[in-house]
N, C-alpha and C positions, 0 to 999 in steps of 0.2 A: 980018045976024047980028052981034051984039056978042061979043067975046072978052075974057075976064078971066083974068089969071094971079095967083094968090094964093101968096105965099111963106111957107111954114110950115104944117105939118100939125097944129099944136096945136089945142086947143079953139076958140080964136079964129079960126084960119084955116078950120077945117071949118065953124064957125058962119057965117062970112062967105060961104062957098061955098053953103051951104044957103039962106041968105037971098037971095042973088043968084038962085038957081034958082027960089025961090018967087016972086020979083017978075017974072021973065021966063024961063020954061022954055026958050026958044029960045037963050038965052045959052050960049056954050061956056065952061065953067069948068075951069081947070087948077089943080092945087095942086102946087107944087114942094116937095119934102121933102129934108131933110138925109140921111135914111136911106131904107130900102126901104119902111117901113110908117108910115102916119099914126097919130095917136092915135085909136084907135077907142073913144071914150067914148060915152056915151048920145047925145050930139048928133051924133056922127059916124057912127053905125050906119046911119041912113037914107041918107046920102050914099054910103057904101060899098056898101050893098045895091042901090041904084038904079044903080050903075055910074058 
């Protein structure tokens, strides 16, 4: 299993995490944030809701 850490919860960070999960659902993806909550824009909602 591959592990990926993304630094930053902006639209770009969340989009990258979503794309990685689309390409390989078995990949463990972590997003590091400066604060407690990522940017829950339209592209981030599926990632947030899927856990």
